[in-house]
PyMOL Python script that loads the backbone (N, CA, C, O; Angstrom):
from pymol import cmd

cmd.read_pdbstr("""\
ATOM      1  N   MET A   1    -123.059  -4.895 -42.716  1.00  0.00           N
ATOM      2  CA  MET A   1    -122.941  -5.453 -44.041  1.00  0.00           C
ATOM      3  C   MET A   1    -121.478  -5.595 -44.459  1.00  0.00           C
ATOM      4  O   MET A   1    -121.118  -6.542 -45.158  1.00  0.00           O
ATOM      5  N   ASP A   2    -120.632  -4.646 -44.026  1.00  0.00           N
ATOM      6  CA  ASP A   2    -119.212  -4.728 -44.366  1.00  0.00           C
ATOM      7  C   ASP A   2    -118.573  -5.983 -43.793  1.00  0.00           C
ATOM      8  O   ASP A   2    -117.693  -6.576 -44.416  1.00  0.00           O
ATOM      9  N   PHE A   3    -119.013  -6.387 -42.612  1.00  0.00           N
ATOM     10  CA  PHE A   3    -118.470  -7.584 -41.975  1.00  0.00           C
ATOM     11  C   PHE A   3    -118.746  -8.813 -42.832  1.00  0.00           C
ATOM     12  O   PHE A   3    -117.889  -9.689 -42.955  1.00  0.00           O
ATOM     13  N   ILE A   4    -119.922  -8.883 -43.417  1.00  0.00           N
ATOM     14  CA  ILE A   4    -120.278 -10.025 -44.275  1.00  0.00           C
ATOM     15  C   ILE A   4    -119.387 -10.050 -45.512  1.00  0.00           C
ATOM     16  O   ILE A   4    -118.931 -11.119 -45.918  1.00  0.00           O
ATOM     17  N   TRP A   5    -119.130  -8.889 -46.118  1.00  0.00           N
ATOM     18  CA  TRP A   5    -118.255  -8.836 -47.295  1.00  0.00           C
ATOM     19  C   TRP A   5    -116.833  -9.221 -46.918  1.00  0.00           C
ATOM     20  O   TRP A   5    -116.134  -9.869 -47.698  1.00  0.00           O
ATOM     21  N   PHE A   6    -116.402  -8.822 -45.717  1.00  0.00           N
ATOM     22  CA  PHE A   6    -115.080  -9.184 -45.240  1.00  0.00           C
ATOM     23  C   PHE A   6    -114.950 -10.698 -45.135  1.00  0.00           C
ATOM     24  O   PHE A   6    -113.925 -11.264 -45.513  1.00  0.00           O
ATOM     25  N   ILE A   7    -115.984 -11.351 -44.623  1.00  0.00           N
ATOM     26  CA  ILE A   7    -116.005 -12.813 -44.504  1.00  0.00           C
ATOM     27  C   ILE A   7    -116.018 -13.458 -45.891  1.00  0.00           C
ATOM     28  O   ILE A   7    -115.306 -14.433 -46.130  1.00  0.00           O
ATOM     29  N   VAL A   8    -116.825 -12.916 -46.801  1.00  0.00           N
ATOM     30  CA  VAL A   8    -116.926 -13.478 -48.160  1.00  0.00           C
ATOM     31  C   VAL A   8    -115.589 -13.350 -48.883  1.00  0.00           C
ATOM     32  O   VAL A   8    -115.142 -14.299 -49.527  1.00  0.00           O
ATOM     33  N   VAL A   9    -114.952 -12.192 -48.785  1.00  0.00           N
ATOM     34  CA  VAL A   9    -113.642 -12.005 -49.419  1.00  0.00           C
ATOM     35  C   VAL A   9    -112.630 -12.968 -48.811  1.00  0.00           C
ATOM     36  O   VAL A   9    -111.822 -13.554 -49.532  1.00  0.00           O
ATOM     37  N   GLY A  10    -112.666 -13.136 -47.495  1.00  0.00           N
ATOM     38  CA  GLY A  10    -111.764 -14.075 -46.834  1.00  0.00           C
ATOM     39  C   GLY A  10    -111.972 -15.495 -47.302  1.00  0.00           C
ATOM     40  O   GLY A  10    -111.008 -16.225 -47.533  1.00  0.00           O
ATOM     41  N   LEU A  11    -113.238 -15.899 -47.445  1.00  0.00           N
ATOM     42  CA  LEU A  11    -113.544 -17.254 -47.901  1.00  0.00           C
ATOM     43  C   LEU A  11    -113.052 -17.475 -49.324  1.00  0.00           C
ATOM     44  O   LEU A  11    -112.424 -18.493 -49.617  1.00  0.00           O
ATOM     45  N   ILE A  12    -113.332 -16.535 -50.195  1.00  0.00           N
ATOM     46  CA  ILE A  12    -112.906 -16.664 -51.599  1.00  0.00           C
ATOM     47  C   ILE A  12    -111.384 -16.681 -51.697  1.00  0.00           C
ATOM     48  O   ILE A  12    -110.814 -17.511 -52.405  1.00  0.00           O
ATOM     49  N   ALA A  13    -110.728 -15.766 -50.990  1.00  0.00           N
ATOM     50  CA  ALA A  13    -109.266 -15.687 -51.052  1.00  0.00           C
ATOM     51  C   ALA A  13    -108.622 -16.941 -50.479  1.00  0.00           C
ATOM     52  O   ALA A  13    -107.654 -17.451 -51.043  1.00  0.00           O
ATOM     53  N   GLY A  14    -109.143 -17.441 -49.371  1.00  0.00           N
ATOM     54  CA  GLY A  14    -108.595 -18.663 -48.774  1.00  0.00           C
ATOM     55  C   GLY A  14    -108.767 -19.860 -49.681  1.00  0.00           C
ATOM     56  O   GLY A  14    -107.861 -20.681 -49.820  1.00  0.00           O
ATOM     57  N   TRP A  15    -109.931 -19.959 -50.296  1.00  0.00           N
ATOM     58  CA  TRP A  15    -110.191 -21.070 -51.219  1.00  0.00           C
ATOM     59  C   TRP A  15    -109.276 -20.975 -52.444  1.00  0.00           C
ATOM     60  O   TRP A  15    -108.701 -21.974 -52.875  1.00  0.00           O
ATOM     61  N   LEU A  16    -109.148 -19.768 -52.998  1.00  0.00           N
ATOM     62  CA  LEU A  16    -108.276 -19.580 -54.166  1.00  0.00           C
ATOM     63  C   LEU A  16    -106.826 -19.911 -53.829  1.00  0.00           C
ATOM     64  O   LEU A  16    -106.135 -20.549 -54.625  1.00  0.00           O
ATOM     65  N   ALA A  17    -106.362 -19.487 -52.665  1.00  0.00           N
ATOM     66  CA  ALA A  17    -104.983 -19.774 -52.268  1.00  0.00           C
ATOM     67  C   ALA A  17    -104.769 -21.275 -52.161  1.00  0.00           C
ATOM     68  O   ALA A  17    -103.748 -21.790 -52.616  1.00  0.00           O
ATOM     69  N   GLY A  18    -105.724 -21.984 -51.561  1.00  0.00           N
ATOM     70  CA  GLY A  18    -105.606 -23.434 -51.464  1.00  0.00           C
ATOM     71  C   GLY A  18    -105.603 -24.094 -52.824  1.00  0.00           C
ATOM     72  O   GLY A  18    -104.867 -25.054 -53.052  1.00  0.00           O
ATOM     73  N   ALA A  19    -106.429 -23.582 -53.739  1.00  0.00           N
ATOM     74  CA  ALA A  19    -106.511 -24.155 -55.083  1.00  0.00           C
ATOM     75  C   ALA A  19    -105.242 -23.865 -55.897  1.00  0.00           C
ATOM     76  O   ALA A  19    -104.786 -24.711 -56.666  1.00  0.00           O
ATOM     77  N   ILE A  20    -104.684 -22.679 -55.724  1.00  0.00           N
ATOM     78  CA  ILE A  20    -103.499 -22.306 -56.495  1.00  0.00           C
ATOM     79  C   ILE A  20    -102.268 -23.054 -55.994  1.00  0.00           C
ATOM     80  O   ILE A  20    -101.488 -23.575 -56.791  1.00  0.00           O
ATOM     81  N   VAL A  21    -102.094 -23.106 -54.685  1.00  0.00           N
ATOM     82  CA  VAL A  21    -100.921 -23.765 -54.120  1.00  0.00           C
ATOM     83  C   VAL A  21    -101.063 -25.275 -54.210  1.00  0.00           C
ATOM     84  O   VAL A  21    -100.065 -25.989 -54.307  1.00  0.00           O
ATOM     85  N   GLY A  22    -102.288 -25.764 -54.180  1.00  0.00           N
ATOM     86  CA  GLY A  22    -102.537 -27.198 -54.283  1.00  0.00           C
ATOM     87  C   GLY A  22    -102.531 -27.860 -52.922  1.00  0.00           C
ATOM     88  O   GLY A  22    -102.147 -27.258 -51.919  1.00  0.00           O
ATOM     89  N   GLY A  23    -102.952 -29.075 -52.904  1.00  0.00           N
ATOM     90  CA  GLY A  23    -102.989 -29.817 -51.653  1.00  0.00           C
ATOM     91  C   GLY A  23    -104.381 -29.815 -51.056  1.00  0.00           C
ATOM     92  O   GLY A  23    -105.362 -29.460 -51.709  1.00  0.00           O
ATOM     93  N   VAL A  24    -104.440 -30.220 -49.799  1.00  0.00           N
ATOM     94  CA  VAL A  24    -105.709 -30.346 -49.092  1.00  0.00           C
ATOM     95  C   VAL A  24    -106.141 -28.977 -48.587  1.00  0.00           C
ATOM     96  O   VAL A  24    -105.316 -28.194 -48.116  1.00  0.00           O
ATOM     97  N   GLY A  25    -107.435 -28.692 -48.684  1.00  0.00           N
ATOM     98  CA  GLY A  25    -107.966 -27.437 -48.196  1.00  0.00           C
ATOM     99  C   GLY A  25    -108.001 -27.392 -46.680  1.00  0.00           C
ATOM    100  O   GLY A  25    -107.702 -28.385 -46.017  1.00  0.00           O
ATOM    101  N   PHE A  26    -108.361 -26.254 -46.136  1.00  0.00           N
ATOM    102  CA  PHE A  26    -108.397 -26.062 -44.700  1.00  0.00           C
ATOM    103  C   PHE A  26    -109.820 -26.046 -44.161  1.00  0.00           C
ATOM    104  O   PHE A  26    -110.023 -25.748 -42.984  1.00  0.00           O
ATOM    105  N   GLY A  27    -110.806 -26.358 -44.986  1.00  0.00           N
ATOM    106  CA  GLY A  27    -112.196 -26.300 -44.567  1.00  0.00           C
ATOM    107  C   GLY A  27    -112.720 -24.877 -44.672  1.00  0.00           C
ATOM    108  O   GLY A  27    -111.955 -23.946 -44.924  1.00  0.00           O
ATOM    109  N   ILE A  28    -114.013 -24.709 -44.481  1.00  0.00           N
ATOM    110  CA  ILE A  28    -114.619 -23.385 -44.647  1.00  0.00           C
ATOM    111  C   ILE A  28    -114.062 -22.393 -43.634  1.00  0.00           C
ATOM    112  O   ILE A  28    -113.636 -21.300 -44.008  1.00  0.00           O
ATOM    113  N   LEU A  29    -114.061 -22.762 -42.363  1.00  0.00           N
ATOM    114  CA  LEU A  29    -113.576 -21.853 -41.333  1.00  0.00           C
ATOM    115  C   LEU A  29    -112.088 -21.556 -41.528  1.00  0.00           C
ATOM    116  O   LEU A  29    -111.662 -20.409 -41.385  1.00  0.00           O
ATOM    117  N   GLY A  30    -111.305 -22.570 -41.850  1.00  0.00           N
ATOM    118  CA  GLY A  30    -109.879 -22.372 -42.098  1.00  0.00           C
ATOM    119  C   GLY A  30    -109.628 -21.473 -43.288  1.00  0.00           C
ATOM    120  O   GLY A  30    -108.729 -20.632 -43.250  1.00  0.00           O
ATOM    121  N   ASP A  31    -110.411 -21.638 -44.349  1.00  0.00           N
ATOM    122  CA  ASP A  31    -110.274 -20.784 -45.529  1.00  0.00           C
ATOM    123  C   ASP A  31    -110.611 -19.335 -45.204  1.00  0.00           C
ATOM    124  O   ASP A  31    -109.935 -18.416 -45.669  1.00  0.00           O
ATOM    125  N   ILE A  32    -111.652 -19.132 -44.407  1.00  0.00           N
ATOM    126  CA  ILE A  32    -112.044 -17.765 -44.030  1.00  0.00           C
ATOM    127  C   ILE A  32    -110.930 -17.103 -43.224  1.00  0.00           C
ATOM    128  O   ILE A  32    -110.546 -15.966 -43.497  1.00  0.00           O
ATOM    129  N   ILE A  33    -110.414 -17.826 -42.231  1.00  0.00           N
ATOM    130  CA  ILE A  33    -109.342 -17.270 -41.402  1.00  0.00           C
ATOM    131  C   ILE A  33    -108.098 -17.014 -42.242  1.00  0.00           C
ATOM    132  O   ILE A  33    -107.462 -15.967 -42.118  1.00  0.00           O
ATOM    133  N   LEU A  34    -107.759 -17.961 -43.089  1.00  0.00           N
ATOM    134  CA  LEU A  34    -106.596 -17.814 -43.964  1.00  0.00           C
ATOM    135  C   LEU A  34    -106.759 -16.596 -44.875  1.00  0.00           C
ATOM    136  O   LEU A  34    -105.816 -15.825 -45.055  1.00  0.00           O
ATOM    137  N   GLY A  35    -107.945 -16.423 -45.446  1.00  0.00           N
ATOM    138  CA  GLY A  35    -108.191 -15.284 -46.333  1.00  0.00           C
ATOM    139  C   GLY A  35    -108.162 -13.951 -45.608  1.00  0.00           C
ATOM    140  O   GLY A  35    -107.655 -12.967 -46.146  1.00  0.00           O
ATOM    141  N   ILE A  36    -108.700 -13.905 -44.388  1.00  0.00           N
ATOM    142  CA  ILE A  36    -108.712 -12.650 -43.622  1.00  0.00           C
ATOM    143  C   ILE A  36    -107.296 -12.277 -43.202  1.00  0.00           C
ATOM    144  O   ILE A  36    -106.884 -11.128 -43.369  1.00  0.00           O
ATOM    145  N   VAL A  37    -106.555 -13.223 -42.665  1.00  0.00           N
ATOM    146  CA  VAL A  37    -105.168 -12.946 -42.292  1.00  0.00           C
ATOM    147  C   VAL A  37    -104.352 -12.630 -43.551  1.00  0.00           C
ATOM    148  O   VAL A  37    -103.476 -11.764 -43.536  1.00  0.00           O
ATOM    149  N   GLY A  38    -104.653 -13.343 -44.633  1.00  0.00           N
ATOM    150  CA  GLY A  38    -103.986 -13.076 -45.906  1.00  0.00           C
ATOM    151  C   GLY A  38    -104.252 -11.674 -46.414  1.00  0.00           C
ATOM    152  O   GLY A  38    -103.393 -11.080 -47.066  1.00  0.00           O
ATOM    153  N   ALA A  39    -105.425 -11.138 -46.129  1.00  0.00           N
ATOM    154  CA  ALA A  39    -105.737  -9.765 -46.540  1.00  0.00           C
ATOM    155  C   ALA A  39    -104.805  -8.772 -45.855  1.00  0.00           C
ATOM    156  O   ALA A  39    -104.341  -7.816 -46.476  1.00  0.00           O
ATOM    157  N   PHE A  40    -104.535  -9.003 -44.576  1.00  0.00           N
ATOM    158  CA  PHE A  40    -103.611  -8.122 -43.863  1.00  0.00           C
ATOM    159  C   PHE A  40    -102.184  -8.281 -44.390  1.00  0.00           C
ATOM    160  O   PHE A  40    -101.483  -7.292 -44.606  1.00  0.00           O
ATOM    161  N   VAL A  41    -101.762  -9.523 -44.595  1.00  0.00           N
ATOM    162  CA  VAL A  41    -100.416  -9.782 -45.112  1.00  0.00           C
ATOM    163  C   VAL A  41    -100.280  -9.211 -46.522  1.00  0.00           C
ATOM    164  O   VAL A  41     -99.292  -8.546 -46.831  1.00  0.00           O
ATOM    165  N   GLY A  42    -101.263  -9.467 -47.371  1.00  0.00           N
ATOM    166  CA  GLY A  42    -101.229  -8.953 -48.739  1.00  0.00           C
ATOM    167  C   GLY A  42    -101.237  -7.435 -48.782  1.00  0.00           C
ATOM    168  O   GLY A  42    -100.516  -6.831 -49.576  1.00  0.00           O
ATOM    169  N   GLY A  43    -102.047  -6.816 -47.933  1.00  0.00           N
ATOM    170  CA  GLY A  43    -102.083  -5.354 -47.869  1.00  0.00           C
ATOM    171  C   GLY A  43    -100.733  -4.792 -47.465  1.00  0.00           C
ATOM    172  O   GLY A  43    -100.278  -3.796 -48.028  1.00  0.00           O
ATOM    173  N   TYR A  44    -100.083  -5.430 -46.486  1.00  0.00           N
ATOM    174  CA  TYR A  44     -98.757  -4.995 -46.066  1.00  0.00           C
ATOM    175  C   TYR A  44     -97.747  -5.142 -47.202  1.00  0.00           C
ATOM    176  O   TYR A  44     -96.963  -4.230 -47.465  1.00  0.00           O
ATOM    177  N   LEU A  45     -97.771  -6.299 -47.876  1.00  0.00           N
ATOM    178  CA  LEU A  45     -96.830  -6.537 -48.973  1.00  0.00           C
ATOM    179  C   LEU A  45     -97.043  -5.555 -50.121  1.00  0.00           C
ATOM    180  O   LEU A  45     -96.082  -5.023 -50.676  1.00  0.00           O
ATOM    181  N   PHE A  46     -98.303  -5.318 -50.472  1.00  0.00           N
ATOM    182  CA  PHE A  46     -98.585  -4.400 -51.578  1.00  0.00           C
ATOM    183  C   PHE A  46     -98.134  -2.986 -51.241  1.00  0.00           C
ATOM    184  O   PHE A  46     -97.580  -2.297 -52.099  1.00  0.00           O
ATOM    185  N   ARG A  47     -98.362  -2.537 -49.997  1.00  0.00           N
ATOM    186  CA  ARG A  47     -97.916  -1.200 -49.583  1.00  0.00           C
ATOM    187  C   ARG A  47     -96.395  -1.121 -49.558  1.00  0.00           C
ATOM    188  O   ARG A  47     -95.816  -0.120 -49.981  1.00  0.00           O
ATOM    189  N   THR A  48     -95.746  -2.178 -49.061  1.00  0.00           N
ATOM    190  CA  THR A  48     -94.292  -2.184 -48.948  1.00  0.00           C
ATOM    191  C   THR A  48     -93.627  -2.055 -50.311  1.00  0.00           C
ATOM    192  O   THR A  48     -92.636  -1.339 -50.458  1.00  0.00           O
ATOM    193  N   PHE A  49     -94.169  -2.745 -51.305  1.00  0.00           N
ATOM    194  CA  PHE A  49     -93.579  -2.715 -52.644  1.00  0.00           C
ATOM    195  C   PHE A  49     -94.175  -1.630 -53.535  1.00  0.00           C
ATOM    196  O   PHE A  49     -93.843  -1.552 -54.718  1.00  0.00           O
ATOM    197  N   GLY A  50     -95.047  -0.796 -52.983  1.00  0.00           N
ATOM    198  CA  GLY A  50     -95.612   0.324 -53.738  1.00  0.00           C
ATOM    199  C   GLY A  50     -96.562  -0.096 -54.839  1.00  0.00           C
ATOM    200  O   GLY A  50     -96.708   0.613 -55.834  1.00  0.00           O
ATOM    201  N   LEU A  51     -97.212  -1.241 -54.676  1.00  0.00           N
ATOM    202  CA  LEU A  51     -98.145  -1.733 -55.689  1.00  0.00           C
ATOM    203  C   LEU A  51     -99.565  -1.287 -55.363  1.00  0.00           C
ATOM    204  O   LEU A  51     -99.888  -0.985 -54.214  1.00  0.00           O
ATOM    205  N   SER A  52    -100.400  -1.253 -56.383  1.00  0.00           N
ATOM    206  CA  SER A  52    -101.808  -0.914 -56.210  1.00  0.00           C
ATOM    207  C   SER A  52    -102.659  -2.078 -56.687  1.00  0.00           C
ATOM    208  O   SER A  52    -102.366  -2.700 -57.708  1.00  0.00           O
ATOM    209  N   SER A  53    -103.715  -2.366 -55.938  1.00  0.00           N
ATOM    210  CA  SER A  53    -104.588  -3.482 -56.304  1.00  0.00           C
ATOM    211  C   SER A  53    -105.710  -3.039 -57.230  1.00  0.00           C
ATOM    212  O   SER A  53    -106.435  -3.890 -57.746  1.00  0.00           O
ATOM    213  N   GLY A  54    -105.877  -1.779 -57.455  1.00  0.00           N
ATOM    214  CA  GLY A  54    -106.935  -1.291 -58.313  1.00  0.00           C
ATOM    215  C   GLY A  54    -108.228  -1.028 -57.572  1.00  0.00           C
ATOM    216  O   GLY A  54    -109.153  -0.446 -58.139  1.00  0.00           O
ATOM    217  N   GLY A  55    -108.317  -1.436 -56.330  1.00  0.00           N
ATOM    218  CA  GLY A  55    -109.491  -1.176 -55.501  1.00  0.00           C
ATOM    219  C   GLY A  55    -110.677  -2.051 -55.862  1.00  0.00           C
ATOM    220  O   GLY A  55    -110.597  -2.887 -56.762  1.00  0.00           O
ATOM    221  N   GLY A  56    -111.754  -1.857 -55.165  1.00  0.00           N
ATOM    222  CA  GLY A  56    -112.972  -2.614 -55.415  1.00  0.00           C
ATOM    223  C   GLY A  56    -112.899  -4.031 -54.878  1.00  0.00           C
ATOM    224  O   GLY A  56    -111.927  -4.420 -54.231  1.00  0.00           O
ATOM    225  N   MET A  57    -113.934  -4.783 -55.155  1.00  0.00           N
ATOM    226  CA  MET A  57    -114.046  -6.154 -54.661  1.00  0.00           C
ATOM    227  C   MET A  57    -112.986  -7.051 -55.272  1.00  0.00           C
ATOM    228  O   MET A  57    -112.366  -7.840 -54.560  1.00  0.00           O
ATOM    229  N   LEU A  58    -112.763  -6.949 -56.577  1.00  0.00           N
ATOM    230  CA  LEU A  58    -111.758  -7.782 -57.241  1.00  0.00           C
ATOM    231  C   LEU A  58    -110.352  -7.481 -56.723  1.00  0.00           C
ATOM    232  O   LEU A  58    -109.550  -8.394 -56.528  1.00  0.00           O
ATOM    233  N   GLY A  59    -110.062  -6.219 -56.506  1.00  0.00           N
ATOM    234  CA  GLY A  59    -108.763  -5.842 -55.958  1.00  0.00           C
ATOM    235  C   GLY A  59    -108.564  -6.383 -54.557  1.00  0.00           C
ATOM    236  O   GLY A  59    -107.472  -6.832 -54.211  1.00  0.00           O
ATOM    237  N   SER A  60    -109.616  -6.342 -53.747  1.00  0.00           N
ATOM    238  CA  SER A  60    -109.537  -6.884 -52.389  1.00  0.00           C
ATOM    239  C   SER A  60    -109.289  -8.378 -52.413  1.00  0.00           C
ATOM    240  O   SER A  60    -108.485  -8.893 -51.637  1.00  0.00           O
ATOM    241  N   ILE A  61    -109.976  -9.071 -53.299  1.00  0.00           N
ATOM    242  CA  ILE A  61    -109.780 -10.519 -53.416  1.00  0.00           C
ATOM    243  C   ILE A  61    -108.364 -10.825 -53.890  1.00  0.00           C
ATOM    244  O   ILE A  61    -107.740 -11.767 -53.401  1.00  0.00           O
ATOM    245  N   LEU A  62    -107.851 -10.044 -54.831  1.00  0.00           N
ATOM    246  CA  LEU A  62    -106.488 -10.238 -55.331  1.00  0.00           C
ATOM    247  C   LEU A  62    -105.464 -10.073 -54.216  1.00  0.00           C
ATOM    248  O   LEU A  62    -104.594 -10.926 -54.041  1.00  0.00           O
ATOM    249  N   VAL A  63    -105.561  -8.985 -53.462  1.00  0.00           N
ATOM    250  CA  VAL A  63    -104.615  -8.717 -52.378  1.00  0.00           C
ATOM    251  C   VAL A  63    -104.700  -9.808 -51.319  1.00  0.00           C
ATOM    252  O   VAL A  63    -103.672 -10.307 -50.860  1.00  0.00           O
ATOM    253  N   ALA A  64    -105.913 -10.182 -50.926  1.00  0.00           N
ATOM    254  CA  ALA A  64    -106.095 -11.210 -49.905  1.00  0.00           C
ATOM    255  C   ALA A  64    -105.586 -12.567 -50.388  1.00  0.00           C
ATOM    256  O   ALA A  64    -105.024 -13.331 -49.604  1.00  0.00           O
ATOM    257  N   THR A  65    -105.776 -12.869 -51.661  1.00  0.00           N
ATOM    258  CA  THR A  65    -105.307 -14.140 -52.209  1.00  0.00           C
ATOM    259  C   THR A  65    -103.784 -14.202 -52.219  1.00  0.00           C
ATOM    260  O   THR A  65    -103.203 -15.225 -51.859  1.00  0.00           O
ATOM    261  N   VAL A  66    -103.143 -13.129 -52.624  1.00  0.00           N
ATOM    262  CA  VAL A  66    -101.675 -13.096 -52.623  1.00  0.00           C
ATOM    263  C   VAL A  66    -101.148 -13.292 -51.199  1.00  0.00           C
ATOM    264  O   VAL A  66    -100.212 -14.061 -50.978  1.00  0.00           O
ATOM    265  N   GLY A  67    -101.751 -12.598 -50.246  1.00  0.00           N
ATOM    266  CA  GLY A  67    -101.333 -12.762 -48.856  1.00  0.00           C
ATOM    267  C   GLY A  67    -101.587 -14.164 -48.344  1.00  0.00           C
ATOM    268  O   GLY A  67    -100.762 -14.715 -47.614  1.00  0.00           O
ATOM    269  N   ALA A  68    -102.718 -14.753 -48.713  1.00  0.00           N
ATOM    270  CA  ALA A  68    -103.044 -16.112 -48.279  1.00  0.00           C
ATOM    271  C   ALA A  68    -102.084 -17.129 -48.895  1.00  0.00           C
ATOM    272  O   ALA A  68    -101.713 -18.103 -48.240  1.00  0.00           O
ATOM    273  N   ILE A  69    -101.684 -16.914 -50.137  1.00  0.00           N
ATOM    274  CA  ILE A  69    -100.708 -17.810 -50.775  1.00  0.00           C
ATOM    275  C   ILE A  69     -99.388 -17.755 -50.016  1.00  0.00           C
ATOM    276  O   ILE A  69     -98.773 -18.791 -49.762  1.00  0.00           O
ATOM    277  N   VAL A  70     -98.955 -16.567 -49.657  1.00  0.00           N
ATOM    278  CA  VAL A  70     -97.725 -16.420 -48.877  1.00  0.00           C
ATOM    279  C   VAL A  70     -97.854 -17.170 -47.556  1.00  0.00           C
ATOM    280  O   VAL A  70     -96.923 -17.858 -47.138  1.00  0.00           O
ATOM    281  N   LEU A  71     -99.003 -17.040 -46.898  1.00  0.00           N
ATOM    282  CA  LEU A  71     -99.219 -17.739 -45.636  1.00  0.00           C
ATOM    283  C   LEU A  71     -99.211 -19.253 -45.800  1.00  0.00           C
ATOM    284  O   LEU A  71     -98.628 -19.956 -44.975  1.00  0.00           O
ATOM    285  N   VAL A  72     -99.844 -19.765 -46.844  1.00  0.00           N
ATOM    286  CA  VAL A  72     -99.885 -21.212 -47.072  1.00  0.00           C
ATOM    287  C   VAL A  72     -98.476 -21.744 -47.297  1.00  0.00           C
ATOM    288  O   VAL A  72     -98.108 -22.785 -46.753  1.00  0.00           O
ATOM    289  N   VAL A  73     -97.697 -21.041 -48.087  1.00  0.00           N
ATOM    290  CA  VAL A  73     -96.320 -21.474 -48.348  1.00  0.00           C
ATOM    291  C   VAL A  73     -95.508 -21.457 -47.051  1.00  0.00           C
ATOM    292  O   VAL A  73     -94.754 -22.391 -46.781  1.00  0.00           O
ATOM    293  N   LEU A  74     -95.659 -20.403 -46.251  1.00  0.00           N
ATOM    294  CA  LEU A  74     -94.942 -20.349 -44.982  1.00  0.00           C
ATOM    295  C   LEU A  74     -95.382 -21.456 -44.023  1.00  0.00           C
ATOM    296  O   LEU A  74     -94.547 -22.057 -43.348  1.00  0.00           O
ATOM    297  N   LEU A  75     -96.682 -21.727 -43.960  1.00  0.00           N
ATOM    298  CA  LEU A  75     -97.189 -22.807 -43.109  1.00  0.00           C
ATOM    299  C   LEU A  75     -96.610 -24.153 -43.521  1.00  0.00           C
ATOM    300  O   LEU A  75     -96.246 -24.964 -42.669  1.00  0.00           O
ATOM    301  N   ARG A  76     -96.526 -24.388 -44.808  1.00  0.00           N
ATOM    302  CA  ARG A  76     -95.961 -25.656 -45.296  1.00  0.00           C
ATOM    303  C   ARG A  76     -94.479 -25.775 -44.966  1.00  0.00           C
ATOM    304  O   ARG A  76     -93.999 -26.858 -44.632  1.00  0.00           O
ATOM    305  N   LEU A  77     -93.755 -24.665 -45.058  1.00  0.00           N
ATOM    306  CA  LEU A  77     -92.333 -24.689 -44.706  1.00  0.00           C
ATOM    307  C   LEU A  77     -92.147 -24.965 -43.210  1.00  0.00           C
ATOM    308  O   LEU A  77     -91.239 -25.699 -42.819  1.00  0.00           O
ATOM    309  N   ILE A  78     -92.992 -24.388 -42.394  1.00  0.00           N
ATOM    310  CA  ILE A  78     -92.906 -24.587 -40.939  1.00  0.00           C
ATOM    311  C   ILE A  78     -93.272 -26.036 -40.592  1.00  0.00           C
ATOM    312  O   ILE A  78     -92.619 -26.649 -39.747  1.00  0.00           O
ATOM    313  N   ARG A  79     -94.289 -26.579 -41.222  1.00  0.00           N
ATOM    314  CA  ARG A  79     -94.695 -27.963 -40.953  1.00  0.00           C
ATOM    315  C   ARG A  79     -93.602 -28.962 -41.292  1.00  0.00           C
ATOM    316  O   ARG A  79     -93.437 -29.961 -40.591  1.00  0.00           O
ATOM    317  N   ARG A  80     -92.856 -28.708 -42.355  1.00  0.00           N
ATOM    318  CA  ARG A  80     -91.794 -29.621 -42.784  1.00  0.00           C
ATOM    319  C   ARG A  80     -90.600 -29.592 -41.847  1.00  0.00           C
ATOM    320  O   ARG A  80     -89.871 -30.576 -41.728  1.00  0.00           O
ATOM    321  N   ALA A  81     -90.403 -28.459 -41.182  1.00  0.00           N
ATOM    322  CA  ALA A  81     -89.221 -28.317 -40.315  1.00  0.00           C
ATOM    323  C   ALA A  81     -89.349 -29.070 -39.016  1.00  0.00           C
ATOM    324  O   ALA A  81     -88.434 -29.041 -38.193  1.00  0.00           O
TER     325      ALA A  81
END
""", "prot")
cmd.dss("prot")
cmd.show_as("cartoon", "prot")
cmd.util.cbc("prot")
cmd.orient("prot")
């Protein structure tokens, strides 16, 4: 069951990151991957800066979304180069 929640959080975070940054989405699979990788990036960033997400489902989505936004911005910078 945890795996399903991990996928759902990844999908929501990836979709939110695409909506916040703007532009074309990455599709369902791309959003899931972006959100899952974003969760790791966001978790690292939050730990590095000593921030707390508050825990729970909303906190997980927040951390994953922040990480996914960072990834989207980096991907766009790499594509332009």
